[in-house]
N, C-alpha and C positions, 0 to 999 in steps of 0.2 A: 680408503673410502671416503674420508670427510673432505680431503683435498680434490677428490673426484666430482665431490657436489660443489664446490666453490667454481662459479663461473669465471673464467680469466677475464682481465681488463683489456688485454691487447690481443689481437690477432697478428700472425707471422706469414710471410712468404719470402721466397727466395728472388733475389734481384736476378732475373735471367736473361735471355736474349744475348746482347753483345757481352754482357759480364761473364756469361758462361764460356764464352769463346775466349775471352781475355784470361780469365783463370785456370783455362785448362793448360795454358802455354807459361804464363805468369804468375805472379802473386801480388795481392793488393797490399800496399804499405800504408796509405792515408786517402782519406776522401773529404771532400768539403760539399756542402748541400746548399743550393740557392733554390729560390721558388720556382725558378724557370728550368733548371738542368742541375746536373750531378758532375762533380770532377773528381775523377778517380786517378789516384797516382800508384806505381808498380815498382816492384824490385827491379825491375829491367830499365828504370828511367824513363818509363812512357808516362804520358798525362792524357787521358779519355775524358772528352765530354760526352755525357750521355743524357737521354731523356730520362723522364721517371720511371719508363718501363725497362730501362737499362740499354736501350738500343744506341749504338755509338754514332754520334753525330760529328766529331771531330777527334783528330789524334794529333798530339805534339810529341817528338823525341827530344826530350830535354837533355837526357843525360845517360850514360850508359851504365850508373849505378841507381841505387834505391832513391826514390822520391821520398823525402822526409815530411814535407808539408806543403800544402796548397792553400793560397788565401784568396777570396773574392771580396770586391767591393760590394756596397748594397744594390747598386745597379746591375752587376753581373756582367760589366762591361770590361772590368780589367782583372788579371789574376796574375798573382806573385807565386812562383814555385823555387823551393830550395832542394838540394840533393846531397847525398852523402859526399860526393866529390868536392864541396865547397862552392858550387854554382849557384847563383841567385839570378833568376830573369823574373821582371815584371814587365808586363806587356798588355795591349789592349786587344781583346778578342775581335773586336770589330774595326780597329784603327791600326796605323802603323806605327804608334806610340810604342817604345820598347826600351828596357833596360837590362844590361847585362854585367854580371860581376862575377869573378871568380876568387875564392878566399883560399888562403893555404891550410885552411881547417874545414872539417864537416860543418855545414850550416844546418841545424836542427830545425830551426823555425822560420818563418817569414810571416809577416801581417802588412796587409795594405791598409791605409787610412780608409773607414768605411764609406766616405764621401769621395774618394778617389777621382771619381768621374769629374769633379769640380777642380778648375785650374789653381785655386788658392789652397787646397788640401792635397797637393801632390807629395804624399809622403807615405812611407812604409819603414818598418822596422825588420831586422834580422837579428837572430842570436845564435851564435856558437859560443865563443869563449867570452864574448861582450854582446852586450845589446846596444845595437848600432839603429840610429834613426837617419834615414836619407829623407832630404828635401830638395826638390828641384828648385833651383833659384836663377841668378841670371844667365842668359844664353842657354837656357835649359840644360844647364850643369847640375848634376846631382851632388851634394854637398852630404858628407856624413858627420854624424856627431854621436860620442860615446853616451849612452844614457846610463849604461851600470857594467861593472865588470869586477873581477876579482872573487868571485864567489863560485867559481866552477862553470859548467857549461849550462846554457839557457836551454832548459828542455821544454818550456810551453809559452805561448802569449796569446792573449785575446785582446783584442781592441774593441771598445764601445763607446761610441761618442768621444768625448774627451779625456776617457781613461784608457790606460794600457795596464794590463795585469799580466805580469810573467812569473815563471817559476824557475829557480836555479836550484843548486844542491843544498841552499840552506833554508829556503822558504820561499814565501810568495810575496812580491812587492807590486804595490799600485803607484802609478805615475799620473798626475794631473797635467795634461799637455797645455792646459791654458797658464799655470803659474810655473809649468816645468819642475814641480816640486814632487818628491816622492811623498806620499802621504800616509803609507802603512808599511809593515813588514810583518807578516804572519808566519812565524817559524814552523819549522817540519815537526810533527810530533814523534814519529818513529825514525830515528837517524840510523837505525840498523838496517834498514832497507836500503838497498841498491838503489838511487835515483835514476840509472839508466834501464833498470829491470822493472821497476815499479814506479813509473813516471807519474807526475801530478797531472790532474784532469781540472780544467779551468771551463767554466761556463758563465756568461752573464744572462742572467734571467731577465734584467732590463737595465736602463742605464745606470742605476745606483745599486744593484743587488749582484755580487759575485759568489758563486758557488765553487766551493774548492773541495776536491777529492784526492786524497793522497795516503797510500796505504789501504788501512781499514777507517779512516778517520773523514768525516764529512763536516764542512764549517760552511756557513751561510753568513756571508758578510753584508753589512749595510754602508753604504758611503753617505755621510752626512755633513751638514754645513756646521762650522764651528761658529760658536756666538762670538760676536765682536769684542766682549769683554774677556774672552779667553784667548785672543789672537796672539799676543805678544809676537814671539818670533817663530810661531808655529804656522804649518800651512793652514790655509782656510776651511780646509777639510779634514775629516778623520774618519776611521772605520771602525764600526761597531759589529762584533760577532753575534748575532741574533740567535743563531741555533748551532748546536755543535753536538755531534754524536757519533758512535763508532759503529762500524757494520761488522757482519760475520765475516766476510770475504774481502778479498783485495779490490779495490776499485780500479775499473779499467775506462770508465767515462761516466759522465753526468748530464742530464737535461731536465730541464724544468717541464712540468705537465700542470698547468694551473697552479694551485697552493701545493702540489705535491712534487716529489721528485722520482726521475727515472735513473736508476743505477745499473750499470754494466758492472758485474762482478766475475772476477778470476777465481776460481774453484779448483782447491786440490782435495784429493780424498785418499784413503789408504786402499790400496788392492788387496781384495780378498786373497787372490791366489800368490800374488809376489810379496804381500806385507810390505811393500814399499809406497811411497808418496807418489802419487801420479796425476796427471792433469784429468779435470772432469769437464763436463759440460758447463760453458757459461751460463750465469745466471742474469736474468733482467728482471730487477725488483721494481716495484712502485711502493713508496713509502711516504707517510705524512711525518713531516718534520715537528718534533716537540722541543721544547727549550734545551732538554739535556737527554733526549732520547727520540726514538721514531716509532711510528707505528706501521708495521706491514700491512699492505693494502693487497697486493698480489706478488707473486712469485712464480717465474717460469724458467725451467731448465731449457736451453737451446741446443739442438742438435745441429752445431756446425760442422761443416766438413773439415776434418784434420785438427778437431780440438783437442786430440790426445798429445799433438806436436807443439801446441801454441802455449807462450808465456804471456804473462800479464800485459807486456808492452806491445804484444801483436794484436790486442782488441782495441778498438775505437768506437765511441758512440758519438754520432752526428744527428742533428735534428733539423727539421725544417719548420720554422716558427710558423704560426698560425694554421699548420695543416694537422698537427699532433702526428706527425711522420717521425720515426725514430729508424736509424740506418746502423744496424750492428755491421762492422766491418772486420773481417779476420783474412788472413793471408789467402785462404782457398775459397771464401764466402764472402756473399753480403747479404745479409737478412734485413728485409724490412718490417717493422712493426707498427701497428696503427692501432688506434681506439676503435674497439668494437662498436658497430652502429647497431640498429634495432635489428636489421636482418641477421647480424652475426648473433645477437641475443637470443633470435627465435631459433637460428640454427643450432645453438647450444641447448635450448630448452628441448627442442625436437630429438637430438641426440640422447638427452638424458630421459627421453619419453615422457616429458612434462607437458603433454598436448593441450591441457585446460589452460596452462599459463602461457603457451605459446601462441593460442588464440586469441587469448584477451590482448596479448602484448600486441598482435597484429591488428585487432580492432582498434586499440588507441592509437596505433602509429600507421594507420593503413593509407594515409596521404604521404608518408615519407618513405616507407619500405618499397624497394626496388624488387627484390629476388623472390619474395614469397607472395602468396595470394591467399587471402582468407579461406576461400572455398577450399583450396588444396589442403590447407593445415587441417581444416574441419573435417574433411573426408578421411585423411590420415589418422584423426583422432577417433573416429567411427570405427575405422578399421581396428585401431589398437584396442578399443573397448570390445569389440566382438572377439578377437584373439584372446583376450583376458576371460572372456566369458560373462563379462559384464552387460548381458544383453538388453536389460531395462533401460540402463543408463545410455548404452549407444542409442537405442530407440529414442529416448527423450531428447538427446542431443540433436536428432534429425531435425526436429522442429526448428531449431535456431539456424542449424548449419545448412540445411538444404533449402529452408525458405519457400519460395513459389516456383521452385525449378521441378517441374513435372517429370521431366526425364530422369534426373537424379533420384527422386522420391520413388519412382518405379523400378529403377536399377537396385537401390536399397532393397525395396521389399522383396525382389526376386532373390537379392543375397540372403535376406534373412529366411526366406522359404527353403533355399538350399540347405541352410542349417538348423532347418525345423524350428525356427523362432519367429514364425509369423504372429503368435500370440502377443509377443513382447512389443513388437512395433503396432499393433492394432490400435492400442490407446492414443497412438500421437499420429495417426494419419491425418492428413488434412481434409476437412469436410467443406470448406468454403475457401473460395480463392487461395491456393488453387482446388480445382477438383481434379483427382486422377481418372483413370478409365474406369468403368464399370466392372471390368473384369478383376481389377486388383482388389476391390472391395468385396468381390463375389468370392475369390480365393482365400481371402482372411474369413469371412463367413462360414464356408465349407470346412476351413480348419477347424474352427470352434464348433461345428455342427458335429464334426467326427467324434471329439473328445471332450467337450465342456459345454452342456447344454445351457448352464448358467451364465456364460461368458458369452455364448451366442445371443442369448435373451438382453443381455445387457447391451451389446452393440444394435441390436435392432431397435432398443429403445432409445438410444443415444444417437445413432446415425440417421440422418435425413434419408425418407423412403427414395428420392430421387439419385441417390448414388448408385445403385445396384439395380440389377434387371429384377423386380420384384416378382414377376412369375416364376423366374427360374428358382429363386429362393423358396418361394411358397411350394413349388413341387419338390423340392429337397426336403422340406419340413414334412410334407403329406407322406413322402416315402419313409422318413424315420417313424412317423407315428404308426404306420403299419407294423413295426416291429414292436412298438410300444404304445398302444392307443391310449392308455390312462396317464401317460407323462403329462403333468400338469404345466411343467415350465413349457413345454413344446405346444401344448394347446393354447397357453396365454400368450406365447410368441407368434403362434399362427393367427390368433384373433386379432394382435398388432398389424400383423402384414396384411391381412384382409381391410383392417381400416385405412391402412395405406393406400391400398388398391380400391378404396371406396366401395368395398363389398361389405357393407355394414351389417346386413341381415345375417350374414354368416358369422360375422364378429360378434353379433350380439347374442346369437345361439351359444357358442362357445362360453362367453363370458357368464351366461346364465349358469350353463351346465357346471362351470367352475365356482359359481358363486362369487364373481370376482367383484371388487369393491368399486372398479372403474366403468361398471356396467351402467350406472347412472349418468357419470359424466358422459359417456359415448351417446347416450340417448340424447341429452340436452345439446351437446355439441354439434351433433349431426342431424337433430331434428326427427328422432327415429320412432316418432308415437304411433305412426301408423304400423311399424313392425311389431310393435308390443301389446297391441289389442288384444291378441289371442294368448298373450304370455304374461298376463297380469298375475295369475297365481303364482308363477314362477318367481315373480319379483316380489310378491309379498312373503312368499317362503323365505325368499333370500334376506330380505331386510324390509319388515312391513313398515316400520316408521319412515324410513326414506321413500319407499315407494309410494306410500299414501301422500306425503308432503308432494311428490313429484306429480301425482295424479291430480291433486286438488289444485296444485298451481298451473295446471295445462287442462282444466275443465273444457275450454273451448277446442282441444284437440282430441280429447277421450271423455265423453259425457257421462256424467253420473249413472245415467241409466245402463251404459254400455259396462261399467265397472261392476254395478250391482249385479247385472246379469252374468258377467263372468265368474263373480264369486257366489253364485246361487249355491253351488255344491260345497262351498267352504263357508257355513256360517259365522264360524270363529273369525276368518278374515274379514267377512262382509261386516261383522258387527265393528272391527277396528276402524275400518273406512268411515262408516256412516256415523261412528262416533266423533271421529276427528272433523267430520264434515259437519256435524251438530254444533260443535264447539267452535267453528269457525263462523257459521251462520245458522241460525236456529230456523230458517225460513227455507233454504235451498233445497234440502231433503225432506220437506214436510210431506210429501206422499210415501215417504217410508218410515214415518214416525211409528205407525202401528206395529209394523214389523220389529222395529227397535225396541218395543216394549218386551217381546218375547226373548230377543237377543240379548238385551240387558239383563233379563230374569236368568237366561241362561248361562252367561259368560262374564257379565260384569255386574252383580247385583250392587255394590258400592255406589255406582253411579246412576242406578235406576231411579233412585229419589230424587236427586238433582236433575235428572232428565224429565221427569213427571212434573216439576215444579218450573222449569224453564220452557217447556213445550207447551205451545198454544194450538197444537193440531192433531195431538194424539188422542184417540176416542176414549174417554173417560170410563164408559161401560166396559170396553174391552181390557182396559188396563185393570180396571177392579176385579173383574173375572179372573185374569192370569194371576193377579196378586192373591186372591183368595185361595185359588187352586193351589199355590205354592206356600200358603200360609205366611206371606209377607206381611207382618202386623203393620209395622211402621208406614209401608207404603199404602196399605188398606186404609189406615187411619186419614193419612193425607187425602187419599182419594175421597172417601166418605165426607171428609169436612169440607172439600172444594165442591162436592155434588150437593151441599146443603145439609147433609145428614150428620149434624153434628152431635147428636145424642148418641147414636150408634157408634160414631167415632170414640166418644168418651167412654162408652160403655166397653168398648173394644180394648181401650188402653188400662181400664181398671181391672177387668176379666181376664185379658189374655197378658197384659204386661205387668199387672199388678205394681204399676209404678206411680206413686201419688204424685211426685213431683212432676212428672211428664203429664199427668191429668191436670194438676194446677197450671202448668205452663200452656197447656192447650186451651184451658178456661179463660186464661189470661189473654191468649191471643184472639178469642173469639169474642170476648167481652159481653156475654150473653148471660143475663140474670137466671134464666131457667137452667143452664147449664151449672152454674153454681149451685142451684138448689138441688139438682141431679147428684151432683158430687158429694153434696153433704149428706143426702140420703142414704147414698151408697156407702159412704164412710163410716156413718154413725154407730155401727156394730164392730168396727174395726180399729182398736186403740191405735195402733200405729198410723192409720190413714188420719185419725183425729190430730195426732201429734203435727203430723205434715202440714194440715189445714191451719191449725192454730198458729203455726211459725211463719205461714205465707199469705193467709187469707186476709190479713187486717187491713191491708191498703186497697182492696177491692169490694171486700164485702163486711159488713157490720159483724164482728166476732159475737155479738151477743145472741145471734140467731144460731150460732153453732153452740154456744156455750148452754143456751136453753133446752136444747135437746138432748144433751149428753144426759145419759141414766144415771140414777144416783147408784153410787156404791162401784161404777165402772173404773177399774184401774188403767189409766193413760200414762204411758211412758212420758217422763220429762215435763209433767203438767205443769208444774211450778214455773221452770224456765220459760215454757211456752206462753204462760199468763204474764210473766214479767216482760217477755219481749213484745206481747200485745199492747201492756201499758206503755211500754217505753216507745213503740210505734205512734200509740195515740198521743203521748206527751210530744212528740216530735211533731206530729201533725198540727197540733196547737200552736207551738212554737213556730211553726213554718207559715200558720195563718196570720198571727200576730206579727210577724216580720213582714210578711207582705202587705199586711194593712197599714203599717207605718210607712213602708215606702211609697204605697199609693196616695196617702194623705198627703206625704211629703211632695210628691210629683204634682199632685192636683193643686196644691197651695203654690208651688214654684209656677205652673202653667197659667194660675188665676193671675198672679201679680205681673207675669208677661203680658197677658192680654191686655190688662189694664193699662199698662205702659204704652203698649201699642196703640190702645184706643184713645189715649190722651194725648196723643201727638197731632200737630196740625196738617190740615190737608190743604194741598195748593189748588185754587180754583182760578182759573183764568180763562180766557176768551176761546181757547182750542176745546175746552169740554162742552159737553152738549147735553141735553135733557135727555135721560133714556125713554121717556114717554113720549114726548112731541119732536125729538130730533133736532130741535134748533139749539143754537148757542145758549149754554147756560147763564151767560151774562147778558143785559140788554145792550145793544150798540150805542144807545145814549145813556151814558153815565149819570145823567141827572134825574133820571126817571127812578122811582122806588121799585124795589124788587125783593121777592122772598125765595130762597134756595135752600133745599134740604139735601145734606151729604151723609150718606149711610157708610158705616164702617167697611163695608165691602168695596167703598171707593165709587159705586154707583151715585149719580146726581140726578136731583128732579127739581123741576119748577114747584113750588108748594101748591100751585093751583092745578098741577098736573096729577098729584096724587090723590087717590079716593080720599072720602071723608073718613077719619079715624073712627074706631068703635068708642062709643061712650063708655063700655064696661071697661075697656083696657086702653087707656091712652097711648100705649106705647106702638110705635109706627116701625113696619119691617119693610125692608127692600121687597118690592114686587118681583123683581126679575129673579133674586136669590131664592125667594120663598117659591116660586113656579119651580126653579131647577132643584128643589129640595137640596140647596146648600146649607141649610141651616139659618137661622135669624140673622138678620142685618139690621138692628136696631137704629136709629138715627144717631148720630154723633155731633151733628152741628146743625143749626138753624140760621141762615144768614138772613138777616133783613136790613133794608136801606129805605 
């Protein structure tokens, strides 16, 4: 189960077309891959050139027996072929250039120089019992030279750049073609394995990295330059094994994949029936090399044709550099493995029913995917959720997946209707851009109306009224109300529908019947004041405070007189309205102040006295009559005092309320000596009243007047404390007077000194000043003439001769102007003579 949840890294397909025809009659023995084409060798000595789809483009009859190896140069213009009967051919695919040689032993390998197309690189190597290098020299003759011999048959060779790597029965060698020196020998690990049955696999990752697979051992070797100080007689290059690890199965081929390795493995297993070892399906593993081990990234078992009969040597792995294409060759099959792209990733996610991840992957890679469309994946996802019964999630995904496609929206809505899940999709239906056909929305509303009144009301509230035919829905609601006339939800919804339809009068009636809080908002929003003129009582019964505020805020639309008239039969509501009106403006409802007296007396006595105090329009006689009838003492006292009958008011306080403190407070407010006399006379035979007067009268009336009238022998509660308080109050008054006197004297002295300093200052007199009497310049134009000028402290100036003759009794002169204006005396401060 865990393996099934692991996404494979590679995808596989058989190489068909011409390859299928070839392998029906023949068997594949080897193959070489070029970026432009493939070269396939068979057991019957044929070499086929194929395109990447497996179609045959050329055929060569090389030998009647098995082709052992095919080699191509980098340009793909020259090919080397060797066969089991010892034949070696090197020829140009597009030229007449050709080399033929037949050896007396099977030739297992051949490798042409990677740059064979160039004239100075006309070289190739062959391997049988010896490793021979052929070079074309003088007169186009081929000259052979032995590179290595004596260690058994040469089983594999790979030429990259200036390095040749080959494997024989003893191990792997690398030859530097520049120095013609062998730079390493990597011995075979498991010598128990037959080298012809378990051949060595060689692969150059780059010009300096060789990958070796033999048996179940993998080594990754790096060719490095030797430091000059270490040279001596050693080659200038050496090889270091950077990674080495063992695999679970025998290796049939190797190929690099970025920093990872692709390994083709030959597998044997124990048959459950026969209990003997037999061949199993080969495996293609991707591993991450580590210094002494490896980490398996993925592992796939391949079902190739005839795998039960194959041996380790029958499998080969070739790859196309730069394209991440891997070819698995077996006698009866050629399988191509390639890295999975985003389309493959989405395929796998869809296969595993991971639609959410598939949709996300498609959105991220929408510019690169070729096979899939986001919309198709999204629709499949919706269908999947519906099948699972996750209707709400499926409906929610419709918003994102269907977008603005109205046709798809309508299709999905009908699909949800068929499965009875219209309610699930209702919350997510588009309401603006796009807008679906009205029929869709009406269908959903009818579904709710039949089974869920609350849900129906919610949709009516949330959906704009132009989405559906309002008349149809109104009629449907009316039909349902016939069965359930008192259903508040349906009534409230019908009112909203009437509002959408601009039938505000009907909506208002329903809201008032329901006593719904939105009634005031509806009136304000749609200016329905003309419709509520005869519904004021209903509004007041529902919420008197809001109703009164609304009526007072809109006096221009519903007059005060109209409201009072409508409330005539409901005096308690009339009082609420008039009371709030009075609070806002004491004068607006003045014509109703007389009516308000009885209303306050009946429904709101605590506010009657404040009303009487604040109102300047209520008739006092009428108010006094009502208060006396109802025995409202405090209000009667106030009215009597306001009408000037203070003695009757005081008498009422003393007789009715018997509250000396209130009586004293009243006397203080009136500040009338006769009232104090009446208060003393009334209290003289009542000891508790006398105590109250003694405690409070001291600052308003001389206490001696009260004390002299107290009869001898009368017991007065707390008399001692009262007398002490009187003395203390008197003492406090004396102290206050003395303190005030000191402050007054000090202030007078300070002001006197200030006045003296001011009067002693000089006064500027120049030609701009004039005589206040004759209005001529104060100074003469001829400075040589004598003159007399009088200047007062008030800054007024006169010629002395212009002033009246001073009184002989009081020689002090005063400014005529200031004296006339009653500004106080302005005695002369300076007399100038010359």
